[in-house]
C-alpha positions as protocol buffer text, in pm:
chain_id: "A"
residue {
  index: 1
  type: UNK
  ca { x: 5591 y: 4883 z: -1025 }
}
residue {
  index: 2
  type: UNK
  ca { x: 5243 y: 4681 z: -940 }
}
residue {
  index: 3
  type: UNK
  ca { x: 5172 y: 4552 z: -585 }
}
residue {
  index: 4
  type: UNK
  ca { x: 5360 y: 4237 z: -676 }
}
residue {
  index: 5
  type: UNK
  ca { x: 5639 y: 4429 z: -782 }
}
residue {
  index: 6
  type: UNK
  ca { x: 5733 y: 4197 z: -1068 }
}
residue {
  index: 7
  type: UNK
  ca { x: 5561 y: 4408 z: -1360 }
}
residue {
  index: 8
  type: UNK
  ca { x: 5604 y: 4746 z: -1389 }
}
residue {
  index: 9
  type: UNK
  ca { x: 5297 y: 4959 z: -1460 }
}
residue {
  index: 10
  type: UNK
  ca { x: 5204 y: 5063 z: -1811 }
}
residue {
  index: 11
  type: UNK
  ca { x: 5345 y: 5400 z: -1905 }
}
residue {
  index: 12
  type: UNK
  ca { x: 5104 y: 5621 z: -2092 }
}
residue {
  index: 13
  type: UNK
  ca { x: 5375 y: 5836 z: -2219 }
}
residue {
  index: 14
  type: UNK
  ca { x: 5541 y: 5524 z: -2388 }
}
residue {
  index: 15
  type: UNK
  ca { x: 5207 y: 5447 z: -2526 }
}
residue {
  index: 16
  type: UNK
  ca { x: 5155 y: 5788 z: -2660 }
}
residue {
  index: 17
  type: UNK
  ca { x: 5494 y: 5767 z: -2839 }
}
residue {
  index: 18
  type: UNK
  ca { x: 5431 y: 5438 z: -2986 }
}
residue {
  index: 19
  type: UNK
  ca { x: 5127 y: 5539 z: -3131 }
}
residue {
  index: 20
  type: UNK
  ca { x: 5258 y: 5879 z: -3275 }
}
residue {
  index: 21
  type: UNK
  ca { x: 5520 y: 5655 z: -3442 }
}
residue {
  index: 22
  type: UNK
  ca { x: 5277 y: 5388 z: -3567 }
}
residue {
  index: 23
  type: UNK
  ca { x: 5075 y: 5682 z: -3706 }
}
residue {
  index: 24
  type: UNK
  ca { x: 5371 y: 5814 z: -3908 }
}
residue {
  index: 25
  type: UNK
  ca { x: 5542 y: 5480 z: -4000 }
}
residue {
  index: 26
  type: UNK
  ca { x: 5559 y: 5438 z: -4379 }
}
residue {
  index: 27
  type: UNK
  ca { x: 5658 y: 5059 z: -4374 }
}
residue {
  index: 28
  type: UNK
  ca { x: 5370 y: 4851 z: -4371 }
}
residue {
  index: 29
  type: UNK
  ca { x: 5590 y: 4550 z: -4203 }
}
residue {
  index: 30
  type: UNK
  ca { x: 5741 y: 4770 z: -3915 }
}
residue {
  index: 31
  type: UNK
  ca { x: 5370 y: 4919 z: -3850 }
}
residue {
  index: 32
  type: UNK
  ca { x: 5230 y: 4585 z: -3839 }
}
residue {
  index: 33
  type: UNK
  ca { x: 5480 y: 4444 z: -3573 }
}
residue {
  index: 34
  type: UNK
  ca { x: 5421 y: 4749 z: -3349 }
}
residue {
  index: 35
  type: UNK
  ca { x: 5055 y: 4734 z: -3375 }
}
residue {
  index: 36
  type: UNK
  ca { x: 5109 y: 4363 z: -3250 }
}
residue {
  index: 37
  type: UNK
  ca { x: 5324 y: 4463 z: -2985 }
}
residue {
  index: 38
  type: UNK
  ca { x: 5088 y: 4762 z: -2859 }
}
residue {
  index: 39
  type: UNK
  ca { x: 4779 y: 4505 z: -2877 }
}
residue {
  index: 40
  type: UNK
  ca { x: 4962 y: 4232 z: -2696 }
}
residue {
  index: 41
  type: UNK
  ca { x: 5075 y: 4505 z: -2413 }
}
residue {
  index: 42
  type: UNK
  ca { x: 4719 y: 4636 z: -2378 }
}
residue {
  index: 43
  type: UNK
  ca { x: 4587 y: 4296 z: -2341 }
}
residue {
  index: 44
  type: UNK
  ca { x: 4797 y: 4215 z: -2063 }
}
residue {
  index: 45
  type: UNK
  ca { x: 4962 y: 3923 z: -2305 }
}
residue {
  index: 46
  type: UNK
  ca { x: 5299 y: 4038 z: -2266 }
}
residue {
  index: 47
  type: UNK
  ca { x: 5273 y: 4009 z: -1882 }
}
residue {
  index: 48
  type: UNK
  ca { x: 5135 y: 3637 z: -1905 }
}
residue {
  index: 49
  type: UNK
  ca { x: 5426 y: 3566 z: -2155 }
}
residue {
  index: 50
  type: UNK
  ca { x: 5668 y: 3657 z: -1882 }
}
residue {
  index: 51
  type: UNK
  ca { x: 5520 y: 3492 z: -1613 }
}
residue {
  index: 52
  type: UNK
  ca { x: 5473 y: 3158 z: -1801 }
}
residue {
  index: 53
  type: UNK
  ca { x: 5855 y: 3202 z: -1871 }
}
residue {
  index: 54
  type: UNK
  ca { x: 5921 y: 3248 z: -1507 }
}
residue {
  index: 55
  type: UNK
  ca { x: 6012 y: 3629 z: -1486 }
}
residue {
  index: 56
  type: UNK
  ca { x: 5989 y: 3767 z: -1145 }
}
residue {
  index: 57
  type: UNK
  ca { x: 6052 y: 3446 z: -958 }
}
């Protein structure tokens, strides 16, 4: 967990697994969805969205 204990730190193993899945996924739709999720996770947008929704209060 991070210092404020409300947002878990990124797990490099999880990102590596998601990237491997993305590389092997034959379905363009799910590839696009996973790519968007990975981008959001890397950019911090997921954390921002969770905080806006009051998570961790």
